[in-house]
C-alpha positions in Angstrom: -8.3 11.5 22.2 -10.3 8.6 22.1 -10.5 6.9 18.4 -13.9 6.4 18.9 -16.7 8.0 19.9 -20.3 7.4 20.5 -22.9 9.7 19.1 -26.4 10.0 20.9 -29.1 11.6 18.9 -31.0 13.4 20.3 -33.5 14.7 17.9 -36.0 13.2 18.6 -36.1 15.1 22.8 -34.6 17.9 22.7 -34.1 18.4 18.9 -38.0 19.0 18.6 -39.1 20.2 21.8 -39.9 23.0 21.1 -40.6 23.1 17.9 -44.0 25.0 17.8 -45.1 22.4 14.6 -45.9 19.0 16.8 -44.7 16.1 14.8 -46.8 13.1 15.1 -46.5 9.7 16.4 -45.6 8.4 13.1 -43.2 10.5 12.4 -41.3 10.5 15.9 -41.2 7.1 14.9 -40.1 7.1 10.9 -37.9 10.4 12.3 -35.9 7.6 15.0 -36.1 4.8 12.1 -33.6 7.1 9.4 -31.4 7.8 12.5 -31.3 4.3 13.2 -30.9 3.3 9.2 -27.7 6.2 9.8 -26.5 4.1 12.3 -27.2 5.4 15.6 -27.4 3.3 18.3 -28.1 4.9 21.2 -30.8 7.4 21.4 -33.3 9.8 23.3 -36.1 9.0 21.6 -38.6 11.2 24.1 -39.1 12.9 28.1 -41.7 11.6 30.2 -43.0 15.2 31.1 -46.3 17.2 32.1 -47.5 17.8 28.7 -48.9 20.8 29.4 -46.1 22.7 29.5 -44.3 21.1 26.5 -46.8 19.9 23.9 -44.8 18.1 21.9 -43.6 15.3 24.5 -47.4 14.3 24.6 -47.2 11.5 23.0 -44.2 9.2 25.1 -45.8 6.3 26.3 -47.4 5.8 21.9 -43.6 6.8 20.5 -42.3 4.0 23.3 -44.5 1.3 22.6 -44.0 2.0 18.6 -40.6 1.9 18.5 -38.2 -0.1 16.0 -36.8 -3.1 18.5 -33.2 -4.3 18.4 -31.0 -5.6 21.0 -28.6 -3.2 19.4 -30.0 -0.4 20.2 -30.7 1.6 23.3 -33.3 3.8 23.8 -33.4 6.7 26.6 -35.7 8.2 27.7 -35.6 11.9 30.0 -36.7 12.4 33.6 -37.2 15.1 35.3 -38.6 13.8 38.7 -39.7 10.5 40.2 -43.0 10.5 38.1 -41.5 10.7 34.7 -38.8 8.2 35.9 -41.1 5.6 36.9 -42.8 6.5 33.5 -39.7 6.1 31.7 -39.4 2.3 32.9 -42.9 1.0 32.5 -42.3 1.8 28.9 -39.7 -0.7 29.1 -37.1 1.7 27.5 -33.4 0.9 27.7 -32.7 3.5 29.9 -33.0 6.3 31.8 -31.2 9.9 31.4 -32.2 12.0 34.6 -32.0 15.8 34.6 -30.2 17.5 37.2 -29.6 21.4 36.6 -26.7 22.9 38.5 -28.0 25.9 39.5 -30.9 27.0 42.3 -32.7 29.7 40.0 -32.9 27.4 37.1 -33.5 24.1 38.8 -37.0 26.3 40.0 -37.3 27.2 36.7 -36.3 24.0 34.5 -38.4 21.3 37.5 -39.6 23.3 40.4 -37.1 22.3 42.9 -34.1 23.7 44.5 -30.5 22.4 43.3 -30.6 20.5 46.4 -34.1 18.6 46.0 -32.8 17.5 42.6 -29.9 15.8 43.5 -32.1 14.4 46.6 -34.5 13.6 43.9 -31.8 11.6 41.8 -30.3 9.9 44.8 -34.2 8.9 45.4 -34.5 7.8 41.8 -31.1 5.4 41.3 -32.4 3.8 45.0 -35.4 2.8 42.9 -33.8 1.5 39.8 -31.4 -0.9 41.9 -29.3 -1.6 39.0 -32.1 -2.4 36.9 -32.8 -0.1 35.3 -29.5 2.1 34.1 -29.6 5.6 34.4 -27.3 8.7 33.6 -27.3 11.5 34.8 -27.6 15.2 33.1 -26.4 17.8 34.9 -27.7 21.3 33.3 -26.2 25.1 32.5 -23.2 23.0 33.6 -21.0 25.7 31.8 -23.4 28.9 33.0 -27.0 29.5 33.8 -29.6 31.8 31.6 -30.9 34.1 34.9 -27.3 33.2 37.6 -25.3 34.1 35.1 -21.6 32.6 35.6 -21.2 29.3 37.1 -18.1 28.4 38.5 -16.6 25.1 38.2 -16.1 24.7 41.8 -20.1 24.9 42.1 -20.3 22.1 38.8 -18.1 19.9 41.0 -20.1 20.1 44.6 -23.4 19.0 42.5 -21.4 15.9 40.6 -19.7 14.8 43.7 -24.2 14.7 44.5 -24.4 12.6 42.4 -21.3 10.4 41.5 -22.9 9.4 45.3 -25.7 7.7 43.5 -23.4 5.7 40.7 -24.8 6.9 37.7 -23.8 5.0 34.5 -22.5 8.4 33.4 -22.1 12.0 33.6 -23.3 14.2 31.4 -22.5 18.0 31.5 -25.2 20.4 29.1 -23.8 23.7 27.3 -27.8 24.0 27.8 -27.5 27.9 26.5 -24.4 27.1 24.6 -22.2 30.0 26.7 -18.9 27.5 26.8 -16.0 28.5 24.9 -13.6 25.3 24.1 -11.1 27.1 27.5 -14.3 26.3 29.8 -15.0 22.6 27.8 -11.1 21.1 28.5 -11.3 22.5 32.0 -14.7 21.2 33.3 -14.4 18.0 31.7 -11.1 17.5 33.4 -11.8 18.9 37.0 -14.9 16.5 36.8 -12.1 13.5 35.3 -9.6 14.1 37.6 -12.3 13.8 40.6 -13.9 10.6 39.3 -11.3 8.6 37.1 -13.0 6.5 34.9 -16.0 8.4 35.2 -17.7 8.3 31.3 -18.3 11.7 30.3 -21.1 12.5 28.2 -21.2 16.2 26.4 -25.0 17.7 25.4 -23.7 21.1 23.4 -26.1 24.2 22.1 -24.8 26.6 19.3 -26.6 29.3 20.5 -23.4 31.3 20.1 -22.4 29.9 17.3 -19.4 27.7 19.9 -20.6 24.2 19.7 -18.8 22.0 17.5 -15.2 23.2 18.3 -16.8 23.0 21.7 -17.3 19.3 20.5 -13.7 18.8 19.4 -12.5 20.1 23.0 -14.7 17.6 24.2 -13.4 15.0 22.1 -9.4 15.9 23.0 -9.9 16.1 26.9 -11.2 12.2 27.4 -14.9 12.4 26.8 -17.1 8.9 25.1 -20.3 10.3 24.0 -21.4 13.7 22.4 -25.1 14.7 21.7 -26.0 16.0 18.5 -29.2 16.1 16.8 -30.4 15.8 13.0 -30.2 19.5 10.8 -29.3 21.0 13.7 -32.7 21.8 15.8 -33.6 22.1 19.2 -34.0 24.0 22.1 -35.4 24.5 26.1 -38.3 25.8 26.7 -37.9 26.7 30.2 -33.9 28.5 29.3 -34.2 32.2 27.2 -32.3 32.1 23.7 -31.4 28.7 24.4 -30.6 27.6 20.7 -30.4 24.4 18.7 -28.2 21.5 19.4 -25.1 20.6 17.1 -25.7 19.3 14.6 -25.4 15.5 13.4 -24.3 16.0 10.1 -21.8 18.7 11.0 -20.9 16.7 14.0 -20.2 13.6 11.9 -17.7 15.8 9.3 -16.0 16.7 12.1 -15.3 13.7 13.2 -14.9 11.5 10.2 -12.2 13.9 8.4 -10.3 14.1 11.7 -10.0 9.8 11.5 -12.9 9.2 14.1 -14.9 6.6 14.3 -18.2 7.1 15.1 -20.7 5.0 13.4 -22.5 6.3 12.1 -23.3 7.4 8.6 -23.3 11.1 7.4 -24.6 10.8 3.5 -27.8 8.8 5.8 -27.2 11.9 8.5 -27.6 14.3 6.4 -30.5 12.4 4.0 -32.8 13.1 7.7 -32.0 16.4 8.5 -33.7 17.7 5.0 -36.2 15.1 6.0 -36.6 16.7 9.8 -36.3 20.6 7.8 -39.8 19.4 5.6 -42.0 17.9 8.7 -41.3 21.0 10.9 -41.9 23.6 7.8 -39.1 25.8 7.9 -35.0 25.5 7.8 -33.0 23.9 9.5 -29.8 25.8 10.9 -27.9 22.4 10.2 -24.5 23.9 7.6 -23.7 20.5 5.6 -27.3 19.8 4.8 -26.8 22.6 2.8 -23.4 22.0 1.4 -22.6 18.5 1.5 -19.8 16.4 2.3 -16.2 16.8 0.5 -14.2 16.0 -1.6 -18.3 15.1 -3.6 -21.4 14.2 -1.9 -20.6 10.5 -1.9 -17.7 10.5 0.9 -19.6 8.2 4.0 -15.9 6.5 5.5 -18.3 6.7 8.4 -21.0 3.8 6.4 -17.5 1.3 6.8 -16.4 1.9 10.0 -17.1 -1.2 12.8 
């Protein structure tokens, strides 16, 4: 188990993409700035998708152009196809997360292609990147499909194998609809690391069935290197029924801080950002620490001093 975990903030992308309240470009950039001020170094800032299908992301290029740049920061754009990848590259983002879905039905609903076509598309994108643009692969529905139900570990490994042939910088395992349990996370993370020793594993969790934080800890125990999370626990997928919010960044920080695992991110600043985002969206967010505060007091902020 590592004693330091990278937190990848996804509220500017996955966090708000399913929200009915459309945030302005300025508000999105302010959210990103607040996350950076809290200590986030790597962040999904937008997705380059069809604005008719995901209206919240219609200003992806404008958001990318307005980012507060810093050589220590890594801004990620999400892409579902070749066109999205090209847009992310032209926007001069630092890296791209490319999505491949682990089931045929969800792949058709999410990206309009079969599972194999999705892997082939990733292969083409990786060839175009040619080492000049860092690209990772996020495998959606790694723990279960909203349409086909259970997804076997063998099926997941076949998808991972198809993606690993093109050398992504990391493999992401996404519990897109929040069906995983800690046992599932242990088993699948270990299966991937056993099959591909040394590959960095990123875990993307949703708290749909109240197992998200437990699954995050299981991932840490299993040897993952980074965890996605969203300020306030906001989030959801427009194309996956009942896919509710991501795990809350501030809740995750409480778990890791109290367990002696370094993140370099300020828990109190994350709470403040979650509260700010809740106000912008105009409705309660599912995060818990933003309501309860830290322990033993609200001034507890061990992560802020972490290297």
